C-alpha positions as CSV (number, residue, x, y, z in Angstrom):
1,M,0.0,0.0,0.1
2,A,1.4,3.4,-1.1
3,I,2.6,6.0,1.8
4,H,0.8,9.3,1.1
5,C,2.3,12.3,3.0
6,D,2.4,16.1,2.6
7,V,6.1,16.4,1.9
8,A,8.5,13.8,0.6
9,V,12.3,14.8,0.4
10,L,14.6,12.7,-2.1
11,G,17.8,12.7,-0.2
12,G,18.9,12.8,3.4
13,G,21.9,15.2,3.1
14,T,22.2,18.5,4.8
15,G,19.9,20.4,2.7
16,G,17.3,17.6,2.8
17,Y,17.0,16.8,6.5
18,I,16.9,20.4,7.3
19,A,14.0,20.9,4.8
20,A,12.5,17.9,6.4
21,I,12.7,19.4,10.0
22,R,11.2,22.9,8.8
23,A,8.2,21.2,7.0
24,A,7.6,18.9,10.2
25,Q,7.8,22.1,12.2
26,A,5.0,23.4,9.9
27,G,2.8,20.8,10.9
28,K,3.3,18.5,7.9
29,Q,3.4,14.8,7.3
30,V,7.1,14.4,6.0
31,V,8.8,11.4,4.5
32,I,12.7,11.3,3.8
33,I,14.1,8.9,1.3
34,E,17.8,8.1,1.6
35,Q,19.7,5.2,0.0
36,D,22.9,5.5,2.2
37,K,23.0,7.5,5.6
38,L,21.2,10.4,7.0
39,G,23.6,13.3,6.7
40,G,24.8,12.6,3.2
41,T,27.9,13.8,1.8
42,C,28.7,16.7,4.2
43,L,28.6,14.6,7.2
44,H,30.0,11.3,5.8
45,R,32.3,12.3,2.9
46,G,32.9,16.0,3.0
47,C,32.6,18.9,5.3
48,I,32.8,17.2,8.6
49,P,35.2,14.4,8.1
50,S,37.7,16.6,6.2
51,K,37.6,19.5,8.7
52,A,38.3,16.7,11.3
53,L,41.3,15.7,9.6
54,L,42.4,19.4,9.0
55,R,42.0,20.3,12.7
56,S,44.5,17.3,13.7
57,A,46.8,18.4,11.0
58,E,46.7,21.9,12.3
59,L,47.4,20.9,15.7
60,Y,50.2,18.5,14.7
61,A,51.9,21.4,12.9
62,Q,51.4,23.8,15.9
63,M,52.9,21.3,18.4
64,K,55.9,20.8,16.0
65,N,56.4,24.6,16.3
66,S,55.8,25.1,20.1
67,E,59.2,26.4,20.4
68,E,58.0,29.5,18.9
69,Y,55.9,30.0,22.0
70,G,58.5,29.3,24.3
71,I,57.6,25.8,24.9
72,A,60.2,23.0,24.5
73,S,58.7,19.5,23.7
74,S,60.1,16.3,23.1
75,E,59.5,14.7,19.6
76,V,55.7,15.0,18.7
77,T,54.4,11.7,17.0
78,L,51.8,11.3,14.5
79,V,49.6,8.3,14.9
80,Y,47.3,8.4,11.9
81,P,45.0,5.4,12.8
82,K,44.2,7.6,16.0
83,V,43.6,10.6,13.6
84,Q,41.0,8.6,11.5
85,Q,39.3,7.2,14.7
86,R,38.8,10.7,16.1
87,K,37.2,11.8,12.7
88,Q,35.1,8.7,12.7
89,A,33.9,9.1,16.1
90,I,32.9,12.8,15.5
91,V,31.0,11.7,12.3
92,D,29.2,8.8,14.4
93,Q,28.1,11.3,17.0
94,L,26.5,13.8,14.6
95,H,24.9,10.8,12.5
96,K,23.3,9.8,15.9
97,G,22.2,13.4,16.5
98,V,20.5,13.5,13.1
99,Q,18.6,10.2,13.5
100,A,17.4,11.8,16.8
101,L,16.2,14.9,15.1
102,M,14.0,12.6,12.9
103,R,12.6,10.9,15.7
104,K,12.0,14.1,17.7
105,N,10.1,15.7,14.6
106,K,8.3,12.5,13.7
107,I,9.7,12.4,10.3
108,Q,9.5,8.8,8.7
109,V,12.8,7.8,7.3
110,I,12.8,5.0,4.4
111,E,16.0,3.5,3.5
112,G,16.3,2.7,-0.1
113,R,17.0,4.1,-3.7
114,G,14.1,6.2,-4.9
115,R,13.0,7.2,-8.4
116,V,10.5,9.6,-9.3
117,I,7.6,8.4,-11.3
118,G,5.2,9.9,-13.8
119,P,1.3,9.8,-13.5
120,S,0.2,6.3,-12.4
121,I,-2.5,4.5,-10.4
122,F,-1.0,6.3,-7.4
123,S,-1.4,9.9,-8.4
124,P,-2.7,11.7,-11.5
125,K,0.5,13.9,-11.7
126,S,4.1,13.1,-11.5
127,G,6.0,13.2,-8.3
128,A,5.4,10.1,-6.6
129,V,8.6,8.2,-5.6
130,A,9.2,4.4,-6.3
131,V,11.8,3.2,-3.4
132,E,13.7,-0.1,-3.9
133,L,14.3,-0.9,-0.3
134,N,17.5,-2.0,0.9
135,N,15.7,-5.4,1.7
136,D,15.0,-5.6,-2.0
137,E,11.3,-5.0,-1.6
138,M,9.5,-2.0,-3.2
139,E,7.5,0.9,-1.6
140,T,5.9,3.8,-3.3
141,V,5.7,7.2,-1.4
142,V,2.8,9.8,-3.0
143,P,3.7,13.2,-1.7
144,A,1.6,16.5,-2.3
145,N,5.0,18.3,-2.6
146,L,8.4,16.6,-3.3
147,I,11.7,18.0,-2.6
148,I,14.7,16.6,-4.6
149,A,18.0,16.9,-2.7
150,T,20.1,14.2,-4.3
151,G,23.3,16.1,-3.9
152,S,26.6,15.5,-6.0
153,R,29.7,13.2,-6.2
154,P,33.3,13.9,-7.2
155,R,33.6,14.7,-10.6
156,T,36.2,12.5,-12.6
157,L,38.8,13.5,-15.3
158,A,38.7,11.3,-18.5
159,G,41.4,8.5,-18.2
160,L,41.9,9.2,-14.4
161,Q,39.1,7.5,-12.9
162,P,39.8,6.4,-9.2
163,D,40.7,3.1,-8.5
164,G,41.1,3.7,-4.7
165,V,44.8,2.5,-4.9
166,H,47.0,4.9,-7.2
167,V,44.3,7.4,-8.2
168,L,42.0,8.8,-5.5
169,S,38.9,11.0,-5.3
170,S,38.3,12.8,-1.9
171,D,36.0,9.9,-0.7
172,E,38.9,7.5,-1.1
173,A,41.4,10.2,0.5
174,L,39.2,10.0,3.7
175,T,39.4,6.6,4.2
176,L,43.5,6.2,3.9
177,E,44.7,3.8,6.4
178,E,48.0,5.3,6.2
179,L,49.7,8.3,4.7
180,P,51.6,8.2,1.4
181,A,55.1,9.9,1.3
182,S,53.9,11.8,-1.7
183,I,51.0,12.9,-3.4
184,L,50.1,14.8,-6.8
185,I,47.0,16.9,-6.3
186,V,45.0,17.6,-9.6
187,G,42.9,20.7,-9.1
188,G,43.6,23.7,-7.0
189,G,39.9,24.7,-5.9
190,V,38.6,24.6,-2.7
191,I,38.8,20.6,-2.2
192,G,42.2,20.4,-3.7
193,V,44.1,23.3,-1.7
194,E,42.3,22.1,1.6
195,W,43.9,18.5,0.9
196,A,47.2,20.0,-0.1
197,S,47.3,21.8,3.3
198,L,46.4,19.0,5.5
199,L,48.5,16.4,3.9
200,H,51.5,18.5,3.9
201,D,51.0,19.0,7.6
202,F,51.0,15.4,8.2
203,G,54.3,15.2,6.5
204,V,53.4,14.1,2.7
205,R,55.4,15.7,0.2
206,V,52.5,17.5,-2.0
207,T,52.7,18.7,-5.6
208,L,49.3,20.9,-6.3
209,V,48.5,21.2,-10.2
210,E,45.7,23.8,-11.3
211,A,44.7,24.2,-14.9
212,A,43.7,27.9,-14.3
213,D,46.2,30.8,-13.9
214,Q,45.3,30.9,-10.1
215,L,44.3,28.8,-7.2
216,L,40.6,29.1,-6.1
217,P,39.7,30.4,-9.6
218,S,36.7,32.1,-8.5
219,E,38.1,33.9,-5.6
220,D,39.9,37.3,-5.4
221,G,43.2,37.5,-7.1
222,E,45.0,39.0,-4.2
223,I,43.6,36.3,-2.0
224,S,44.8,33.6,-4.5
225,R,48.1,35.0,-4.7
226,E,48.6,35.2,-0.8
227,L,47.6,31.5,-0.5
228,R,50.0,30.4,-3.0
229,K,52.8,32.3,-1.5
230,Q,51.8,30.8,2.3
231,L,51.5,27.2,0.8
232,E,54.9,27.5,-1.2
233,R,56.6,29.0,1.8
234,R,55.4,25.9,3.8
235,G,57.0,23.5,1.1
236,I,54.1,22.7,-1.2
237,T,54.8,22.9,-4.9
238,V,52.3,24.8,-6.7
239,M,51.7,24.8,-10.4
240,T,49.3,26.8,-12.1
241,G,48.3,27.1,-16.0
242,V,49.2,23.7,-16.6
243,K,47.3,20.9,-18.4
244,V,47.2,17.3,-17.2
245,L,47.8,14.8,-19.9
246,A,45.6,12.0,-18.3
247,E,46.4,9.8,-21.4
248,T,50.2,9.4,-20.2
249,Y,49.6,8.2,-16.7
250,E,51.0,4.9,-15.7
251,T,51.8,3.1,-12.5
252,T,55.0,2.1,-11.4
253,K,56.6,0.3,-8.3
254,Q,57.1,3.8,-6.9
255,G,53.5,4.8,-7.4
256,I,52.1,6.8,-10.4
257,Q,53.6,8.8,-13.2
258,I,51.8,11.4,-15.5
259,S,52.8,14.3,-17.6
260,I,51.6,17.8,-17.6
261,Q,51.9,20.6,-20.3
262,D,53.0,23.9,-19.4
263,G,52.7,25.8,-22.5
264,E,54.8,24.2,-24.9
265,N,56.8,22.1,-22.5
266,N,56.0,18.8,-21.2
267,E,57.0,17.6,-17.6
268,R,56.7,14.4,-16.0
269,L,55.5,14.2,-12.4
270,E,55.8,11.1,-10.1
271,A,54.2,10.5,-6.7
272,D,53.1,7.5,-4.6
273,K,49.5,8.7,-5.2
274,L,47.3,11.1,-7.3
275,L,44.3,12.7,-6.0
276,V,41.6,14.1,-8.5
277,S,39.8,17.1,-7.1
278,I,38.3,18.9,-10.1
279,G,35.1,19.7,-8.5
280,R,31.6,17.9,-8.2
281,Q,29.2,16.7,-10.4
282,A,25.2,16.7,-9.8
283,N,23.6,13.4,-9.0
284,V,20.5,13.6,-11.5
285,E,21.0,10.4,-13.1
286,N,18.7,7.5,-12.4
287,I,16.4,9.2,-10.3
288,G,13.4,9.2,-12.7
289,L,13.6,12.7,-14.1
290,E,12.8,11.5,-17.6
291,N,9.4,10.6,-16.2
292,T,8.8,14.4,-15.4
293,D,8.7,17.7,-17.4
294,I,11.7,18.8,-15.1
295,A,14.1,20.7,-17.2
296,L,18.1,20.8,-16.8
297,T,20.3,23.4,-17.4
298,K,23.0,23.2,-20.1
299,E,25.4,22.5,-17.3
300,G,23.2,19.2,-16.2
301,Y,21.8,20.8,-13.3
302,I,18.2,20.8,-12.2
303,R,16.6,24.3,-13.2
304,V,14.8,26.0,-10.3
305,N,13.0,29.6,-9.6
306,E,13.7,31.6,-6.8
307,Q,11.5,29.5,-4.8
308,M,13.3,26.4,-5.6
309,Q,10.5,25.1,-7.8
310,T,11.4,23.2,-10.7
311,T,9.4,23.4,-14.0
312,E,6.6,21.2,-12.4
313,P,5.6,23.7,-9.6
314,H,4.9,20.8,-7.0
315,I,8.4,19.6,-7.3
316,Y,11.2,21.5,-5.7
317,A,14.9,20.8,-5.8
318,I,17.7,22.1,-3.5
319,G,21.6,21.8,-3.0
320,D,24.3,20.5,-5.3
321,C,21.8,19.0,-7.7
322,I,20.9,22.5,-8.9
323,G,24.4,23.8,-9.1
324,G,25.4,27.3,-7.7
325,L,27.6,27.3,-4.8
326,Q,27.4,23.8,-3.7
327,L,27.8,24.4,-0.5
328,A,26.1,22.4,2.7
329,H,24.8,25.8,4.4
330,A,23.5,27.1,1.1
331,A,21.6,23.7,0.6
332,S,20.0,24.3,3.9
333,H,19.1,27.7,3.1
334,E,17.4,26.5,-0.2
335,G,15.7,23.8,1.7
336,L,14.0,26.7,4.1
337,I,13.1,28.8,1.1
338,A,11.4,25.8,-0.8
339,V,9.5,24.7,2.6
340,G,8.6,28.3,3.1
341,H,7.2,28.7,-0.2
342,M,5.0,25.5,-0.1
343,T,3.9,26.4,3.3
344,G,3.0,30.1,2.4
345,E,5.4,31.6,4.8
346,T,7.2,34.8,3.9
347,S,11.0,34.2,3.5
348,H,13.4,36.3,1.7
349,T,14.7,35.3,-1.7
350,Y,17.9,33.7,-2.3
351,E,21.2,35.6,-3.3
352,E,24.3,33.5,-3.8
353,S,26.3,36.8,-2.8
354,Q,25.1,36.6,0.8
355,V,26.4,33.0,1.3
356,P,29.7,32.8,2.8
357,R,32.4,30.7,1.0
358,C,35.0,29.2,3.3
359,V,38.3,27.4,2.7
360,Y,39.7,25.6,5.5
361,T,43.3,25.9,4.6
362,R,46.2,27.1,6.8
363,P,45.8,30.1,6.7
364,E,42.1,29.9,6.1
365,V,40.4,31.7,3.5
366,A,36.7,33.2,3.4
367,S,34.6,35.4,1.5
368,V,31.1,36.7,1.0
369,G,29.8,39.1,-1.7
370,Y,31.4,40.2,-4.7
371,T,35.2,40.3,-5.1
372,E,36.6,43.6,-6.7
373,Q,36.9,42.0,-9.9
374,E,33.4,40.7,-9.9
375,A,32.0,44.3,-8.9
376,K,33.8,46.0,-11.5
377,K,32.4,43.4,-14.2
378,K,29.0,44.3,-12.9
379,G,29.6,48.0,-13.6
380,R,30.2,49.2,-9.7
381,N,32.4,51.9,-8.9
382,T,34.4,50.5,-6.0
383,K,36.5,51.7,-3.1
384,T,38.6,49.1,-1.1
385,A,40.7,48.8,1.9
386,K,43.2,46.0,2.8
387,V,44.3,45.4,6.5
388,P,46.9,43.1,7.4
389,F,46.5,40.7,10.3
390,A,50.2,41.9,11.3
391,A,48.4,45.2,12.3
392,I,46.2,43.2,14.8
393,G,47.5,42.7,18.5
394,K,45.5,39.4,18.9
395,A,47.1,38.0,15.6
396,L,50.6,38.6,16.9
397,V,49.6,37.0,20.2
398,Q,48.2,33.9,18.6
399,G,51.5,33.8,16.4
400,E,49.1,34.0,13.2
401,K,50.0,37.2,11.6
402,E,50.0,36.1,8.0
403,G,47.3,37.4,5.6
404,F,44.9,40.2,5.3
405,L,41.2,41.4,5.1
406,K,40.1,43.3,2.2
407,L,36.8,45.3,2.2
408,V,35.0,46.2,-1.2
409,A,32.3,49.0,-0.8
410,D,30.2,50.6,-3.5
411,A,32.0,54.3,-4.0
412,D,28.6,55.7,-5.2
413,T,26.0,54.1,-2.5
414,D,28.6,53.5,0.3
415,D,27.2,50.0,0.4
416,L,29.3,47.1,1.6
417,I,29.5,44.8,-1.3
418,G,32.2,42.2,-0.3
419,V,34.6,41.1,2.0
420,Q,37.5,38.7,1.4
421,I,39.7,37.4,4.3
422,I,42.8,35.0,4.3
423,G,44.3,34.5,7.7
424,A,43.6,33.1,11.1
425,H,40.3,32.0,11.8
426,A,39.0,33.6,8.5
427,T,35.9,31.1,8.6
428,E,34.5,32.4,12.0
429,L,35.5,36.2,11.1
430,I,33.2,36.1,7.8
431,A,30.1,35.6,9.9
432,Q,30.3,39.3,10.7
433,A,30.6,40.5,7.1
434,A,27.8,38.2,6.3
435,L,25.5,39.7,8.8
436,A,26.6,43.4,7.8
437,Q,25.8,42.9,4.3
438,L,22.5,41.2,5.1
439,L,21.5,44.2,7.1
440,D,22.7,46.5,4.3
441,A,25.4,48.2,6.5
442,S,27.6,50.9,5.0
443,P,31.5,50.8,6.0
444,W,30.8,53.9,8.1
445,E,28.0,52.2,10.0
446,I,30.3,49.0,10.7
447,G,33.0,51.5,11.8
448,Q,30.9,52.9,14.6
449,A,30.5,49.7,16.1
450,V,32.8,48.9,19.3
451,F,35.1,45.8,18.6
452,A,36.6,43.9,21.8
453,H,40.5,44.6,22.1
454,P,42.5,42.6,21.7
455,S,40.4,40.5,19.3
456,L,40.8,39.3,15.7
457,S,37.8,40.9,14.8
458,E,39.1,44.2,15.2
459,I,40.5,43.8,11.7
460,F,36.9,44.2,10.3
461,G,36.3,47.3,12.0
462,E,39.7,48.9,10.9
463,A,38.9,47.8,7.3
464,A,35.6,49.7,7.5
465,L,37.5,52.7,8.5
466,A,40.4,52.5,6.2
467,V,38.0,52.2,3.1
468,D,37.5,56.1,3.8
469,G,40.8,56.9,4.8
470,R,40.2,56.9,8.6
471,A,42.1,53.8,9.9
472,L,43.4,54.3,13.3
473,N,45.9,51.7,13.6
474,L,47.5,51.7,9.9
């Protein structure tokens, strides 16, 4: 017998389960269909486990340099299996928390692979979901509204498909039982630079290769150059503007060899392992979209409007499967917008420029709004300020003086339109900029706020003053 409900969510990742909770809070009967584990990529193969590894790597690097703080210690030893155990314990704890949230909100969870079906005996319109349960039986879920939240998977490079031994995606890298002596990372986006940072801190010899002319191609050029400088200063080899010749790859007793093309010159690179990190691909295949009138973009993502509705208005889509920023917090916000629309609640529209973007390297990178380059392309007349962390007392106390905060404002309207940070705790500091932008604050207004001293947050206030030539500590 079919299961009827108000809202069904196909995919139990961060966006999916947050949407389910909000719908349940609105009094809706909700069903989540998940083929793997609640929490999705972010919890099990992305945000959380990678940040757990990054924290261990950061602490290991700090302990090896403790003499800079006047603390002499005996030799520090890395026990990588325990690093992995800690990572998994965090994931398991959070997974239990998500399961508890489903019970608390009386959300029915169906474990199995779902496919959207067209009009049938169950419903006169498309949007019902046929579920192949994990026990090989079948179930049908018939919702009034459906939210597709099927996420994404690591994008592969033709000729360099992951084999789990020599060629890895981020999924395989997370489960390594022991560290290689050396690794070649193809892709200098967010995932690539994070892995380069953490593996180097763990003692792995890292070569990072990016086809674009800069690391983090979508971020501010000054931020990218500073990140490259800091990574190279630590001993990471960075190569940009080069093409990987995938067809030349071969395995050897030492690991893997591959050629790269730098202009007219070819160079042979060798490492124990190779990590492909060239972005993520939407999971839109084999979920039954062909049974609906749902349209895809030319890039292969599900097309939605500002309310997250697909071209079938009772079917919504959120998260990585619709493209955009492909961030867990963006997916969650999209889920809230979708549920708000279907329940008639008032909610503000979704603007990508108000979503913080964070990179958990050492030093961290974070940004919100437009870069100076993006603003100029949009015809904005800009004024900017750049304040180094070296001018902030707390950064010196922390021993983390590298980097800077860059503030971008509209010279005509005095609106804050972007903030980019590279430096200590940038991923925490960016929240202030995101809130200021949401509240449409001007640099003058930000400069009137009282910032605690000594604190890293003073850099934001100082930049707000500096944009109008009123800095007090520069």
